[in-house]
All heavy atoms as an XYZ file, in Angstrom:
947
protein
N     195.372    129.657     81.465
C     194.351    129.752     82.438
C     193.187    128.928     81.968
O     192.910    128.852     80.786
C     194.027    131.217     82.559
C     192.799    131.446     83.276
S     192.835    133.050     83.882
C     192.299    132.927     85.375
N     192.470    128.369     82.934
C     191.327    127.538     82.575
C     190.086    128.035     83.276
O     190.131    128.438     84.415
C     191.496    126.111     82.929
O     192.362    125.509     83.541
N     189.012    127.900     82.505
C     187.704    128.243     83.074
C     186.868    126.965     83.163
O     186.749    126.221     82.180
C     186.965    129.219     82.160
C     187.539    130.621     82.255
O     188.073    130.933     83.323
O     187.391    131.345     81.284
N     186.311    126.729     84.344
C     185.456    125.543     84.531
C     184.093    125.976     85.069
O     184.022    126.822     85.952
C     186.076    124.559     85.533
C     187.258    123.850     84.991
C     188.547    124.234     85.339
C     187.096    122.774     84.135
C     189.633    123.566     84.842
C     188.194    122.114     83.655
C     189.467    122.496     84.002
N     183.090    125.365     84.513
C     181.749    125.529     85.053
C     181.393    124.243     85.794
O     181.580    123.139     85.273
C     180.730    125.744     83.924
C     180.921    127.102     83.284
O     181.337    128.004     84.015
O     180.620    127.207     82.087
N     180.917    124.380     86.983
C     180.625    123.218     87.827
C     179.125    123.143     88.078
O     178.488    124.145     88.389
C     181.405    123.347     89.132
C     181.064    122.271     90.134
C     181.552    120.986     89.972
C     180.256    122.545     91.227
C     181.255    120.008     90.882
C     179.940    121.566     92.142
C     180.444    120.289     91.969
O     180.144    119.316     92.860
N     178.584    121.953     87.956
C     177.168    121.749     88.238
C     176.959    120.740     89.362
O     177.885    120.050     89.773
N     175.784    120.597     89.820
C     175.457    119.754     90.968
C     174.643    118.558     90.488
O     173.771    118.685     89.650
C     174.631    120.595     91.953
C     174.180    119.823     93.149
N     175.054    119.401     94.099
C     172.951    119.414     93.544
C     174.357    118.749     95.032
N     173.076    118.745     94.708
N     174.912    117.382     91.062
C     174.175    116.165     90.749
C     173.356    115.785     91.974
O     173.874    115.753     93.080
C     175.116    115.011     90.367
C     175.910    115.392     89.137
C     174.344    113.728     90.165
C     176.944    114.393     88.766
N     172.061    115.442     91.746
C     171.166    115.085     92.868
C     170.318    113.896     92.450
O     169.792    113.835     91.352
C     170.263    116.274     93.185
C     169.336    116.040     94.338
C     168.475    117.268     94.626
O     168.776    118.373     94.150
O     167.467    117.091     95.320
N     170.218    112.907     93.335
C     169.337    111.756     93.123
C     168.528    111.558     94.404
O     168.946    111.949     95.489
C     170.105    110.470     92.802
O     170.945    110.159     93.903
C     170.906    110.611     91.531
N     167.376    110.926     94.270
C     166.554    110.682     95.455
C     165.338    109.837     95.149
O     165.065    109.471     94.015
N     164.622    109.495     96.205
C     163.395    108.713     96.107
C     162.333    109.358     96.997
O     162.649    109.884     98.056
C     163.604    107.276     96.583
C     164.525    106.479     95.722
C     164.678    105.049     96.223
O     164.044    104.715     97.243
O     165.422    104.298     95.607
N     161.118    109.280     96.543
C     159.979    109.734     97.348
C     159.082    108.528     97.605
O     158.777    107.764     96.697
C     159.166    110.798     96.608
C     159.853    112.142     96.598
O     160.618    112.447     97.487
N     159.572    112.938     95.567
N     158.658    108.390     98.848
C     157.740    107.318     99.221
C     156.557    107.959     99.953
O     156.741    108.685    100.916
C     158.416    106.301    100.150
C     159.609    105.651     99.542
N     159.510    104.661     98.610
C     160.933    105.857     99.728
C     160.707    104.273     98.255
N     161.597    104.998     98.914
N     155.390    107.659     99.450
C     154.179    108.146    100.097
C     153.239    106.963    100.278
O     153.142    106.098     99.413
C     153.505    109.213     99.249
C     154.329    110.471     99.099
C     153.600    111.517     98.288
O     152.360    111.461     98.236
O     154.264    112.379     97.713
N     152.571    106.919    101.404
C     151.644    105.814    101.692
C     150.350    106.397    102.250
O     150.347    107.412    102.933
C     152.260    104.840    102.680
N     149.279    105.699    101.946
C     147.958    106.090    102.437
C     147.326    104.855    103.059
O     147.165    103.831    102.393
C     147.084    106.606    101.290
C     145.626    106.900    101.624
C     145.525    108.035    102.618
C     144.855    107.226    100.359
N     147.037    104.920    104.318
C     146.341    103.837    105.023
C     145.061    104.427    105.606
O     145.096    105.377    106.380
C     147.196    103.274    106.163
C     148.389    102.507    105.635
O     148.219    101.824    104.618
O     149.473    102.596    106.237
N     143.945    103.845    105.208
C     142.651    104.328    105.698
C     141.819    103.123    106.123
O     141.722    102.142    105.391
C     141.920    105.094    104.597
C     140.597    105.654    105.051
C     139.901    106.431    103.942
O     140.348    106.432    102.817
N     138.809    107.075    104.278
N     141.226    103.209    107.291
C     140.392    102.131    107.821
C     139.062    102.734    108.256
O     139.023    103.701    109.010
C     141.081    101.450    108.998
C     140.344    100.292    109.642
C     140.209     99.138    108.654
C     141.059     99.829    110.888
N     137.969    102.157    107.773
C     136.624    102.617    108.119
C     135.845    101.416    108.627
O     135.728    100.408    107.935
C     135.937    103.215    106.888
C     134.542    103.662    107.151
N     134.244    104.779    107.884
C     133.355    103.131    106.782
C     132.944    104.920    107.944
N     132.373    103.921    107.291
N     135.306    101.524    109.822
C     134.607    100.393    110.436
C     133.250    100.851    110.941
O     133.141    101.901    111.572
C     135.445     99.840    111.593
C     134.847     98.627    112.242
C     135.782     98.033    113.294
O     136.874     98.504    113.490
N     135.313     97.029    113.966
N     132.211    100.039    110.658
C     130.845    100.324    111.113
C     130.326     99.076    111.815
O     130.386     97.977    111.267
C     129.915    100.674    109.938
C     128.483    100.827    110.424
C     130.374    101.936    109.244
N     129.822     99.232    113.020
C     129.160     98.163    113.775
C     127.784     98.670    114.174
O     127.666     99.716    114.805
C     129.949     97.780    115.029
C     131.269     97.125    114.687
O     131.263     96.229    113.844
O     132.296     97.519    115.267
N     126.747     97.929    113.808
C     125.386     98.352    114.133
C     124.558     97.124    114.504
O     124.813     96.025    114.017
C     124.741     99.070    112.955
N     123.607     97.324    115.376
C     122.702     96.233    115.745
C     121.325     96.817    116.023
O     121.191     97.988    116.357
C     123.218     95.464    116.960
O     123.225     96.303    118.094
N     120.322     95.964    115.871
C     118.941     96.385    116.095
C     118.173     95.236    116.734
O     118.294     94.093    116.300
C     118.296     96.755    114.758
C     116.871     97.204    114.878
C     116.259     97.572    113.533
O     116.916     97.421    112.506
O     115.099     97.983    113.534
N     117.405     95.544    117.769
C     116.560     94.554    118.429
C     115.136     95.081    118.433
O     114.907     96.249    118.731
C     117.003     94.296    119.876
C     118.281     93.512    120.021
C     119.523     94.354    119.882
O     119.493     95.536    120.160
N     120.603     93.766    119.435
N     114.194     94.204    118.107
C     112.774     94.548    118.116
C     112.013     93.532    118.951
O     112.295     92.341    118.874
C     112.198     94.538    116.689
C     112.757     95.651    115.844
O     112.884     96.776    116.300
N     113.104     95.337    114.612
N     111.046     94.019    119.722
C     110.191     93.148    120.523
C     108.776     93.684    120.419
O     108.551     94.882    120.551
C     110.647     93.121    121.987
C     109.716     92.343    122.866
C     109.744     90.957    122.865
C     108.795     92.981    123.680
C     108.875     90.233    123.667
C     107.924     92.267    124.479
C     107.974     90.892    124.460
O     107.109     90.174    125.239
N     107.820     92.791    120.178
C     106.422     93.199    120.049
C     105.552     92.157    120.740
O     105.755     90.956    120.571
C     106.040     93.300    118.567
C     104.611     93.770    118.382
O     104.175     94.661    119.143
O     103.926     93.248    117.492
N     104.617     92.628    121.522
C     103.652     91.720    122.152
C     102.272     92.355    122.054
O     102.114     93.555    122.241
C     104.011     91.437    123.611
O     103.893     92.619    124.376
N     101.307     91.516    121.756
C      99.930     91.989    121.626
C      99.012     90.918    122.201
O      99.035     89.767    121.766
C      99.603     92.235    120.152
C      98.235     92.818    119.938
C      98.013     93.154    118.472
O      98.806     92.821    117.620
N      96.916     93.810    118.195
N      98.239     91.295    123.191
C      97.358     90.351    123.861
C      95.964     90.953    123.966
O      95.805     92.144    124.212
C      97.875     90.016    125.273
C      99.133     89.215    125.260
C     100.366     89.822    125.357
C      99.083     87.849    125.123
C     101.521     89.084    125.324
C     100.229     87.091    125.098
C     101.458     87.713    125.197
N      94.956     90.112    123.771
C      93.575     90.528    123.926
C      92.863     89.575    124.885
O      93.085     88.374    124.856
N      92.044     90.121    125.732
C      91.322     89.331    126.732
C      89.835     89.611    126.564
O      89.415     90.761    126.449
C      91.779     89.693    128.162
C      90.953     88.954    129.192
C      93.253     89.382    128.342
N      89.060     88.543    126.514
C      87.605     88.647    126.418
C      87.009     87.927    127.617
O      87.382     86.803    127.918
C      87.117     87.995    125.118
C      85.627     87.888    125.023
C      84.852     88.998    124.744
C      84.988     86.674    125.231
C      83.479     88.904    124.656
C      83.622     86.565    125.149
C      82.869     87.685    124.860
O      81.517     87.582    124.784
N      86.111     88.594    128.307
C      85.501     87.991    129.493
C      84.028     88.373    129.523
O      83.667     89.519    129.264
C      86.215     88.491    130.742
C      85.823     87.766    131.983
C      86.754     88.088    133.144
O      87.623     88.944    133.019
O      86.576     87.467    134.190
N      83.189     87.411    129.843
C      81.747     87.654    129.892
C      81.161     86.906    131.093
O      81.489     85.744    131.325
C      81.083     87.161    128.606
C      79.589     87.379    128.583
C      78.960     86.868    127.299
O      79.625     86.281    126.469
N      77.678     87.094    127.151
N      80.305     87.579    131.832
C      79.605     86.989    132.965
C      78.101     87.049    132.709
O      77.594     88.027    132.157
C      79.910     87.749    134.263
C      81.308     87.482    134.758
O      81.741     86.320    134.688
O      81.974     88.438    135.197
N      77.415     86.008    133.130
C      75.964     85.970    133.014
C      75.415     85.324    134.283
O      75.945     84.313    134.746
C      75.542     85.144    131.783
C      74.073     84.883    131.734
N      73.544     83.690    132.134
C      73.029     85.652    131.347
C      72.222     83.736    131.997
N      71.892     84.922    131.524
N      74.384     85.887    134.838
C      73.750     85.320    136.029
C      72.243     85.495    135.902
O      71.757     86.515    135.416
C      74.256     86.011    137.293
N      71.515     84.477    136.313
C      70.054     84.578    136.311
C      69.504     83.811    137.511
O      70.112     82.861    137.981
C      69.461     84.024    135.013
O      69.691     82.639    134.924
N      68.359     84.261    137.992
C      67.686     83.623    139.121
C      66.189     83.548    138.826
O      65.633     84.444    138.194
C      67.937     84.399    140.408
N      65.588     82.481    139.272
C      64.161     82.275    139.015
C      63.522     81.732    140.288
O      64.080     80.872    140.957
C      63.991     81.267    137.876
C      62.563     80.931    137.544
C      62.490     79.870    136.459
O      63.325     79.877    135.548
O      61.584     79.032    136.547
N      62.369     82.253    140.578
C      61.641     81.785    141.742
C      60.148     81.741    141.395
O      59.602     82.712    140.892
C      61.876     82.708    142.944
O      61.123     82.252    144.045
N      59.528     80.597    141.658
C      58.094     80.419    141.390
C      57.437     79.894    142.649
O      57.945     78.969    143.284
C      57.882     79.412    140.244
O      58.606     79.856    139.098
C      56.418     79.287    139.901
N      56.335     80.489    142.970
C      55.554     80.030    144.127
C      54.089     79.956    143.714
O      53.550     80.912    143.168
C      55.739     80.992    145.298
O      54.985     80.555    146.400
N      53.474     78.814    143.977
C      52.065     78.601    143.613
C      51.348     78.029    144.837
O      51.768     77.015    145.380
C      51.988     77.626    142.430
C      50.598     77.259    142.064
C      49.755     78.163    141.430
C      50.105     75.998    142.343
C      48.469     77.809    141.084
C      48.820     75.645    141.997
C      47.982     76.546    141.360
N      50.310     78.673    145.248
C      49.514     78.221    146.392
C      48.041     78.122    145.964
O      47.540     79.010    145.289
C      49.620     79.205    147.572
C      51.027     79.264    148.123
O      51.683     78.215    148.177
O      51.481     80.374    148.475
N      47.401     77.070    146.363
C      45.978     76.892    146.067
C      45.320     76.257    147.304
O      45.836     75.285    147.855
C      45.799     75.978    144.862
C      44.354     75.770    144.482
C      44.229     74.855    143.265
O      45.167     74.183    142.891
N      43.030     74.822    142.694
N      44.203     76.772    147.698
C      43.507     76.233    148.868
C      42.023     75.998    148.597
O      41.416     76.655    147.764
N      41.482     75.000    149.312
C      40.053     74.664    149.190
C      39.582     74.237    150.574
O      40.171     73.371    151.206
C      39.898     73.515    148.184
C      38.536     72.924    148.181
N      37.428     73.570    147.673
C      38.083     71.722    148.631
C      36.387     72.796    147.805
N      36.745     71.661    148.394
N      38.540     74.854    151.019
C      37.950     74.490    152.322
C      36.430     74.436    152.164
O      35.834     75.339    151.617
C      38.329     75.527    153.386
C      37.779     75.195    154.729
N      38.258     74.191    155.502
C      36.748     75.758    155.435
C      37.572     74.130    156.618
N      36.627     75.086    156.610
N      35.877     73.357    152.672
C      34.423     73.189    152.594
C      33.909     72.735    153.972
O      34.505     71.855    154.593
C      34.089     72.149    151.543
C      32.619     72.026    151.302
S      32.287     70.953    149.934
C      31.919     69.461    150.782
N      32.843     73.332    154.375
C      32.214     72.966    155.650
C      30.711     72.762    155.402
O      30.065     73.591    154.766
C      32.460     74.083    156.670
O      31.816     73.780    157.869
N      30.145     71.639    155.971
C      28.718     71.307    155.729
C      28.106     70.812    157.037
O      28.688     69.984    157.727
C      28.641     70.229    154.652
C      27.252     69.715    154.413
C      26.300     70.498    153.769
C      26.875     68.445    154.841
C      25.030     70.014    153.556
C      25.610     67.964    154.608
C      24.697     68.753    153.963
O      23.426     68.275    153.739
N      26.973     71.324    157.311
C      26.194     70.864    158.472
C      24.819     70.439    157.969
O      24.114     71.214    157.333
C      26.038     71.986    159.529
O      27.339     72.483    159.858
C      25.353     71.481    160.755
N      24.433     69.139    158.259
C      23.121     68.648    157.781
C      22.030     69.004    158.791
O      22.311     69.443    159.908
C      23.169     67.146    157.490
C      23.408     66.289    158.691
O      23.430     66.828    159.803
O      23.618     65.083    158.518
N      20.707     68.784    158.439
C      19.622     69.184    159.314
C      19.617     68.448    160.658
O      19.062     68.949    161.631
C      18.374     68.825    158.523
C      18.808     68.717    157.105
C      20.235     68.396    157.140
N      20.260     67.338    160.725
C      20.255     66.636    162.005
C      21.371     67.144    162.914
O      21.524     66.676    164.032
C      20.401     65.130    161.775
O      21.651     64.860    161.191
N      22.209     68.046    162.435
C      23.259     68.638    163.251
C      24.622     68.029    163.016
O      25.605     68.394    163.683
N      24.720     67.062    162.118
C      26.034     66.482    161.835
C      26.837     67.473    160.993
O      26.310     68.125    160.103
C      25.870     65.170    161.102
N      28.085     67.535    161.292
C      28.939     68.513    160.623
C      30.030     67.772    159.853
O      30.628     66.810    160.347
C      29.565     69.453    161.662
C      30.299     70.563    161.017
C      30.836     71.562    162.048
O      30.737     71.348    163.251
N      31.398     72.627    161.565
N      30.241     68.228    158.649
C      31.278     67.662    157.799
C      32.179     68.821    157.354
O      31.715     69.856    156.921
C      30.627     66.964    156.603
C      31.632     66.480    155.594
C      32.376     65.320    155.832
C      31.867     67.157    154.396
C      33.281     64.874    154.910
C      32.780     66.702    153.479
C      33.504     65.569    153.750
O      34.433     65.118    152.847
N      33.515     68.598    157.423
C      34.452     69.652    157.048
C      35.593     69.017    156.251
O      36.090     67.947    156.600
C      35.006     70.326    158.315
C      35.693     71.607    158.018
C      35.989     72.386    159.312
O      35.229     72.323    160.285
O      37.031     73.064    159.290
N      36.019     69.697    155.190
C      37.090     69.188    154.326
C      37.986     70.352    153.937
O      37.521     71.432    153.608
C      36.457     68.566    153.081
C      37.441     68.146    152.037
C      36.716     67.607    150.813
O      36.209     66.489    150.860
O      36.673     68.327    149.805
N      39.305     70.114    153.956
C      40.300     71.145    153.549
C      41.334     70.502    152.624
O      41.857     69.421    152.922
C      41.031     71.718    154.768
O      40.147     72.460    155.561
N      41.554     71.118    151.547
C      42.629     70.736    150.610
C      43.528     71.965    150.411
O      43.033     73.063    150.197
C      42.063     70.327    149.249
C      41.281     69.031    149.323
O      41.714     68.142    150.056
O      40.251     68.927    148.623
N      44.783     71.704    150.450
C      45.715     72.819    150.269
C      46.897     72.319    149.442
O      47.482     71.289    149.751
C      46.187     73.346    151.636
C      47.011     74.594    151.543
C      46.415     75.824    151.291
C      48.395     74.563    151.698
C      47.168     76.971    151.205
C      49.149     75.710    151.610
C      48.535     76.916    151.357
O      49.268     78.066    151.271
N      47.251     73.033    148.409
C      48.393     72.695    147.557
C      49.354     73.876    147.566
O      48.941     75.021    147.386
C      47.943     72.426    146.113
O      46.978     71.370    146.117
C      49.105     72.037    145.245
N      50.654     73.568    147.762
C      51.692     74.591    147.739
C      52.853     74.081    146.889
O      53.308     72.953    147.055
C      52.168     74.893    149.167
O      53.209     75.845    149.121
N      53.317     74.904    145.960
C      54.426     74.535    145.084
C      55.432     75.678    145.074
O      55.062     76.838    144.855
C      53.906     74.273    143.669
C      55.005     74.079    142.661
C      55.699     72.881    142.592
C      55.359     75.093    141.761
C      56.706     72.700    141.664
C      56.357     74.912    140.832
C      57.031     73.710    140.787
O      58.035     73.520    139.875
N      56.680     75.357    145.347
C      57.773     76.343    145.308
C      58.883     75.817    144.410
O      59.256     74.640    144.483
C      58.340     76.582    146.714
C      57.394     77.365    147.599
O      56.802     78.329    147.095
O      57.249     76.989    148.771
N      59.409     76.693    143.592
C      60.525     76.353    142.708
C      61.515     77.514    142.729
O      61.145     78.672    142.557
C      60.018     76.132    141.273
C      61.127     76.061    140.270
N      61.960     74.994    140.153
C      61.544     76.945    139.325
C      62.842     75.206    139.193
N      62.608     76.393    138.676
N      62.813     77.207    142.924
C      63.875     78.214    142.893
C      65.033     77.654    142.062
O      65.388     76.484    142.190
C      64.388     78.522    144.305
O      63.363     79.116    145.066
N      65.606     78.497    141.226
C      66.752     78.099    140.400
C      67.679     79.297    140.240
O      67.232     80.433    140.139
C      66.287     77.610    139.039
N      68.961     79.012    140.217
C      69.978     80.048    139.996
C      70.990     79.504    139.004
O      71.341     78.327    139.038
C      70.646     80.429    141.303
N      71.458     80.355    138.120
C      72.402     79.943    137.080
C      73.433     81.039    136.887
O      73.102     82.221    136.832
C      71.641     79.712    135.776
C      72.516     79.301    134.621
C      71.695     79.106    133.355
O      70.584     78.568    133.419
O      72.187     79.531    132.301
N      74.677     80.643    136.802
C      75.748     81.599    136.498
C      76.620     81.000    135.396
O      76.885     79.797    135.372
C      76.632     81.897    137.728
O      77.225     80.697    138.181
C      75.831     82.537    138.838
N      77.059     81.833    134.485
C      77.968     81.449    133.405
C      79.136     82.425    133.405
O      78.953     83.629    133.608
C      77.278     81.531    132.037
C      76.165     80.520    131.907
O      76.309     79.414    132.446
O      75.152     80.842    131.260
N      80.300     81.885    133.133
C      81.493     82.725    133.035
C      82.327     82.224    131.860
O      82.641     81.045    131.772
C      82.312     82.652    134.337
C      83.537     83.501    134.293
N      83.491     84.854    134.468
C      84.832     83.179    134.083
C      84.721     85.337    134.376
N      85.545     84.338    134.135
N      82.655     83.126    130.957
C      83.470     82.797    129.789
C      84.711     83.680    129.837
O      84.612     84.894    130.014
C      82.697     83.043    128.473
C      83.597     82.786    127.275
C      81.463     82.180    128.420
N      85.872     83.038    129.683
C      87.133     83.767    129.667
C      87.946     83.269    128.482
O      88.116     82.068    128.298
C      87.905     83.531    130.977
C      89.254     84.179    130.986
C      89.380     85.527    131.268
C      90.395     83.451    130.702
C      90.615     86.128    131.276
C      91.634     84.047    130.704
C      91.747     85.392    130.993
N      88.433     84.180    127.679
C      89.263     83.814    126.531
C      90.403     84.816    126.423
O      90.214     86.008    126.646
C      88.440     83.826    125.249
N      91.566     84.316    126.101
C      92.738     85.176    125.907
C      93.445     84.746    124.634
O      93.549     83.564    124.333
C      93.676     85.069    127.103
N      93.900     85.731    123.915
C      94.629     85.474    122.678
C      95.819     86.410    122.657
O      95.719     87.571    123.050
C      93.724     85.741    121.480
C      94.397     85.544    120.156
C      93.499     85.906    118.985
O      92.430     86.497    119.212
O      93.875     85.596    117.865
N      96.936     85.921    122.204
C      98.093     86.790    122.184
C      99.144     86.345    121.203
O      99.142     85.213    120.724
N     100.009     87.264    120.909
C     101.150     86.970    120.049
C     102.354     87.735    120.582
O     102.222     88.805    121.168
C     100.866     87.361    118.604
O     100.726     88.766    118.494
N     103.508     87.164    120.334
C     104.744     87.751    120.815
C     105.818     87.471    119.779
O     105.904     86.358    119.257
C     105.097     87.126    122.164
C     106.250     87.744    122.871
C     106.422     87.151    124.260
O     106.142     85.967    124.463
O     106.850     87.897    125.126
N     106.601     88.475    119.460
C     107.656     88.270    118.469
C     108.874     89.089    118.863
O     108.758     90.144    119.484
C     107.174     88.669    117.078
O     106.908     90.059    117.033
N     110.019     88.574    118.484
C     111.278     89.267    118.748
C     112.204     89.021    117.564
O     112.188     87.948    116.958
C     111.912     88.765    120.042
N     112.984     90.026    117.240
C     113.966     89.879    116.171
C     115.216     90.660    116.536
O     115.160     91.641    117.277
C     113.397     90.363    114.833
O     113.182     91.762    114.884
N     116.326     90.196    116.017
C     117.596     90.846    116.283
C     118.442     90.759    115.019
O     118.462     89.727    114.345
C     118.307     90.156    117.450
O     119.570     90.728    117.643
N     119.115     91.832    114.692
C     119.994     91.822    113.528
C     121.251     92.626    113.850
O     121.213     93.574    114.629
C     119.280     92.400    112.301
O     118.955     93.756    112.534
N     122.342     92.195    113.236
C     123.618     92.880    113.419
C     124.236     93.150    112.057
O     124.014     92.391    111.109
C     124.564     92.022    114.258
C     124.118     91.847    115.677
C     125.128     91.101    116.516
O     126.247     90.886    116.043
O     124.784     90.740    117.640
N     124.994     94.208    111.979
C     125.631     94.603    110.734
C     127.042     95.050    111.047
O     127.253     95.869    111.939
C     124.819     95.741    110.096
C     125.422     96.312    108.850
C     125.363     95.616    107.660
C     126.056     97.551    108.865
C     125.917     96.139    106.510
C     126.605     98.069    107.724
C     126.536     97.370    106.538
O     127.074     97.880    105.410
N     127.995     94.503    110.318
C     129.405     94.871    110.488
C     129.978     95.178    109.109
O     129.745     94.438    108.159
C     130.202     93.732    111.126
C     129.670     93.295    112.451
N     129.822     94.025    113.591
C     128.940     92.206    112.797
C     129.237     93.400    114.589
N     128.682     92.295    114.132
N     130.724     96.248    109.031
C     131.350     96.627    107.776
C     132.758     97.100    108.060
O     132.988     97.857    109.007
C     130.542     97.750    107.118
C     131.099     98.226    105.806
C     130.273     99.364    105.239
O     129.126     99.131    104.862
O     130.801    100.489    105.207
N     133.691     96.656    107.252
C     135.077     97.052    107.415
C     135.623     97.366    106.032
O     135.644     96.497    105.150
C     135.885     95.929    108.075
C     137.366     96.187    108.275
C     137.564     97.350    109.235
C     138.049     94.940    108.803
N     136.019     98.594    105.833
C     136.635     99.012    104.573
C     138.072     99.407    104.871
O     138.332    100.210    105.774
C     135.917    100.222    103.977
C     134.542     99.890    103.453
O     134.351     98.729    103.050
O     133.675    100.775    103.456
N     138.999     98.859    104.111
C     140.410     99.202    104.281
C     140.958     99.628    102.930
O     140.730     98.967    101.914
C     141.191     98.024    104.829
N     141.673    100.709    102.918
C     142.291    101.217    101.711
C     143.760    101.449    102.021
O     144.100    102.129    102.989
C     141.618    102.519    101.273
C     142.248    103.246    100.098
C     142.143    102.385     98.842
C     141.574    104.589     99.881
N     144.576    100.863    101.197
C     146.014    101.053    101.376
C     146.614    101.343    100.002
O     146.388    100.589     99.049
C     146.650     99.806    101.987
C     148.110    100.004    102.308
C     148.690     98.767    102.976
O     148.332     97.670    102.616
N     149.563     98.979    103.932
N     147.341    102.420     99.893
C     147.985    102.797     98.634
C     149.416    103.221     98.928
O     149.697    103.840     99.953
C     147.220    103.927     97.969
N     150.292    102.849     98.045
C     151.695    103.213     98.209
C     152.172    103.818     96.883
O     152.002    103.209     95.822
C     152.526    101.995     98.552
C     153.935    102.310     98.867
C     154.566    101.147     99.640
N     155.814    101.506    100.228
C     155.951    102.091    101.396
N     154.909    102.366    102.111
N     157.140    102.385    101.857
N     152.738    104.975     96.950
C     153.246    105.674     95.779
C     154.755    105.837     95.940
O     155.229    106.449     96.893
C     152.580    107.051     95.647
C     151.056    107.050     95.597
C     150.525    108.473     95.698
C     150.576    106.412     94.306
N     155.485    105.262     95.012
C     156.950    105.351     95.028
C     157.408    106.072     93.761
O     156.910    105.800     92.668
C     157.585    103.958     95.062
C     157.257    103.215     96.359
O     157.187    103.883     97.397
O     157.072    101.985     96.311
N     158.328    106.934     93.920
C     158.906    107.614     92.755
C     160.394    107.845     93.006
O     160.815    107.998     94.148
C     158.175    108.923     92.465
O     158.339    109.825     93.544
N     161.135    107.844     91.936
C     162.587    108.101     92.011
C     162.920    109.220     91.038
O     162.264    109.381     90.011
C     163.371    106.841     91.673
N     163.911    109.948     91.377
C     164.313    111.027     90.484
C     165.832    111.117     90.483
O     166.505    110.680     91.406
C     163.670    112.360     90.889
C     164.165    112.890     92.200
C     165.256    113.759     92.251
C     163.545    112.533     93.397
C     165.717    114.235     93.473
C     164.001    113.016     94.604
C     165.085    113.875     94.641
N     166.289    111.700     89.426
C     167.735    111.959     89.288
C     167.897    113.253     88.516
O     167.154    113.530     87.571
C     168.424    110.814     88.564
N     168.817    114.020     88.924
C     169.152    115.232     88.181
C     170.672    115.398     88.196
O     171.333    114.981     89.128
C     168.441    116.450     88.765
O     168.905    116.704     90.073
N     171.167    115.966     87.191
C     172.628    116.123     87.090
C     172.930    117.523     86.581
O     172.138    118.135     85.889
C     173.204    115.065     86.155
N     174.067    117.926     86.905
C     174.563    119.214     86.418
C     175.802    118.936     85.536
O     176.614    118.103     85.880
C     174.956    120.131     87.590
O     173.817    120.232     88.448
C     175.361    121.480     87.104
N     175.872    119.627     84.522
C     176.941    119.395     83.564
C     178.132    120.282     83.892
O     177.991    121.420     84.259
C     176.402    119.720     82.174
C     177.280    119.304     81.084
C     176.598    119.524     79.750
O     175.662    120.295     79.656
N     177.067    118.843     78.757
N     179.309    119.682     83.696
C     180.535    120.447     83.874
C     181.181    120.633     82.504
O     181.391    119.689     81.760
C     181.533    119.714     84.789
C     180.906    119.479     86.157
C     182.837    120.473     84.900
C     181.745    118.651     87.049
N     181.431    121.790     82.222
C     182.134    122.083     80.961
C     183.323    122.977     81.272
O     183.254    123.825     82.122
C     181.194    122.684     79.943
O     180.719    123.913     80.440
N     184.368    122.751     80.581
C     185.531    123.556     80.872
C     186.314    123.900     79.625
O     186.276    123.192     78.622
N     187.015    124.998     79.693
C     187.866    125.459     78.599
C     189.281    125.607     79.175
O     189.471    126.267     80.161
C     187.361    126.810     78.062
C     188.269    127.289     76.955
C     185.933    126.676     77.636
N     190.299    124.993     78.533
C     191.700    125.086     79.018
C     192.478    126.001     78.067
O     192.330    125.897     76.862
C     192.387    123.744     78.992
O     191.829    122.872     79.884
N     193.428    126.755     78.617
C     194.239    127.605     77.785
C     195.691    127.304     77.944
O     196.223    126.885     78.865
C     193.992    129.041     78.070
């Protein structure tokens, strides 16, 4: 009679993979405007009037009459207007973009083998 012990044999492979993708897209826009306005008005008016009069009347003993009149009139008018306008300004714009891409890829491979031993006794 014979006695046999039987074992099992096993072989195999393991494959593992890691794929990771990270993406960032960003943008920024800036706009700035600054304006200043200065305005000034000035107005003036002037008026001058000057009047002077002289009148003389004379009668002599014989009855003769003498008469004299002097009259002076002076008028002056002036008007003035001034207008000042000034503007100052600045304007700026900027734009920026940012892109980032990270990729990670890993592969893990492993193999294994196992065996079972057979031993036997014969009689």
